[in-house]
N, C-alpha and C positions, 0 to 999 in steps of 0.2 A: 543568679545561677539557677537554671531550670532543674527541678527535681524529677527523678525517674520513677515512674510507678512500676512496682514489681509486676511481672506477667501474672495473668489471672490464675494460671495453674499453680504458681508459687504461692499466691495468696491463699488459694484453697488448701494447699498442703499445710501452710502455716496455721490456718484456722483449725484444720483437723488435729494437728499436733497439740494446739492449745486446748482444744476440747478434750482430747485424750488425757493430757496431763491433769487437767482440772477434775475430770470425772474420776480418774483413778484416786486422786487425793480425797475428794469428797466421799466416794464410796468407802475408802479405807477408814475414814474418820467417823462416818455416820451410818454406814450401811447402804445397800443398794436401794431399798424401798423407801428410805427416809429422804432420798434426794431426787428431785424432779429434773426432767430435761431442761425446764425453764431455769432452774437454779444453776445448773451446769453452764448453760449459755451465758447467763449474766455474770457468773464468777469468772468465766473465760474471756470476759470483755467483749462479748458479741452483742451488737445492737439488736440483732434479730433474735428474739427469744426462741424461735423455732429452728435455730442453727443445728442443734443436735439431731433433730429428726431429718433435716435436709441432708446432712453429711453422713449420717450413720443409720437412719431408719429407726428401728425399735430399740428399747433399752437392752434387750438381749443382744442385738447386733453391736451395740456400743461395748458391752461387756466382752463380747467375742473379740472385738478389735483390740481392746486393752490386753487381753490374754495373748493374742497373737504377736504383739510387738515385744513380748518378753519370752515366749515359749521357744522361739527359734534359737536364741542365745543359750537358754538352759539346755535345750536338746543338743546343741553343739558341744557344750561342756560335758554333758553326760555321755555322749557318744565316745569322746576321747577317753573318759574314765572307764567305760565298759570295755573298750578295746584293750586298755592296760590291765584290766582285771581278768580277762579271759583265761580260763583254766584254773583259776583260784578256787580253793575249797574253804576259804576263810570267810565266815559270815561277815566279819567286819569290813572286808574289801567290798562286798556287795552292798552293805548298808551305806558305805561311803558314796557309792555310785548313786544312791537315792537322796542323800542329804546334801552333799557338797555342791552339786551344780546350782542349786538355788542360793546357797549362801555365797558362793563365788560370784554369782550374777549380781546379787544385792550389793556385795562389796564393790564390784566394778562400777555400779551406778553412782557411787558417792552418797553423800548424806545431805538432806534427808531422802529417804525412799518411802514408798507407800505400797509397793506390790505385795509384800508379805501379808500386810494387814488387809489389803484388797482381796487376796486369795482366801484368807481366813474368813472374811465376810461372805464371799461367794459360796464357800463350802457349807455355810449354815442354811442356805436357801436351796431346797430340793430342785426347783426349776433351773436356777442359775448354775447349780452344781453340774448339771449336764453339759452346759456350755464349756466349763472348765475341763471336764472329762474329755469332751470331743476334741478340744484344741490342744491340750497339753498332756493329759494322762494317757492318751492313746498313741503317743510317740513310740516308734520302734525301739529307740534307745531305752525307754522306760520298761518296755516289755522284756527286753534282753536283761536288764538289771534285775527285774523281778524273777525271771527264770533262773538267773545265776544264783540269786538268794535262795530260791525254792530248792535248788539242787543240793544245797549244803546245810539246810536247817535240820535240827534234830527231829526225830519222830515225836509228834505231839498229837493228842486226840483232836479231832476236827473242831470241837467246841473251844478247846484251849487255843488252838491256832487262830480261830476266828476272833476270839477275845483279845489276843495279843496283837493281831492285825489292827483292830480298832484302836488299841492303846498307841501303837506305833504311828498310825495316821494322825491321831490327835497331837502327839508330840511334834511330828514333822511339820504340821501345819501351824501350830500355835506358838511353839518356842521361837521360831524366827520372827513371827508377828510381834511377840512380846518384846523381843530385843529391839526390833525396828521402832516400836512405839517409845521405848525408853530412850533410844538415841535421838529420836525426833523431839522428845520433851527435855532433853539434856539431863536425864537421870542416870545414875551409875548402873552398870551392867555387871553380871557375875564374871564375864569373860571380856578381855580387853579388845579383841578383834573378832571379825567374822570367822576367820580361820580357827581361832581358839573356840569360838562358840560351836562351830561345826564339829570339832573334835569332841566336845562335851556331849553333843547330841548323838554323834555316832556311838560313843561309849554307852549312853543310856539305851539307845535302840538295840544295840548288840546285846546288852545285858538282858533286855526283855526277852529277846528271842532265845537266849541260851540259859535263862533261869530255869531251875528245876520245876517240875510239875508236881506240886504237892496235892495229893488226893483230898478231895473235899470231905469234911466230916459229915457223917450220916446222922 
């Protein structure tokens, strides 16, 4: 019986997906600069070690492609949550709009996932961080969620608000990454599900924003 060769376009699409899957995993586990395009091509089962460059161009382009295939779903989830939160003056509602789209997306992907760890790795690199900002952090739904949060935050000195913003970003980036790593390694997690983990993270972030501002000792 004769075998049918997949059309060239289908083969190219399958190759691109294999490269994206492999690159996301390797970047998540080892960091962007510790992994070469050649290593990605080989791990993706490509005989041509230049396959990454052929299909994606530079490493920045590859990182951008990985972000793009997740950001659309996260944005869709956030858009629905923002629409439901419109008019709310509860800080927790707007914090949930920032936290839950990512955790729901990770939950929907099944296990194991690598995107939370990938994003955390990207955020540690100043050059790559710009790619993540351009592709996902500039989404209109995110701007709307941040505006909603800003409108109901208590009055805080600018330096305190900046400090707490840094704390919040660290939590939102690294708590999902830590949970993702634990799940991938089969280790126990403090919360049983991604939904429960999101609840704990929303609690913590809300607490940071609403905590009293204790004057520094002179």
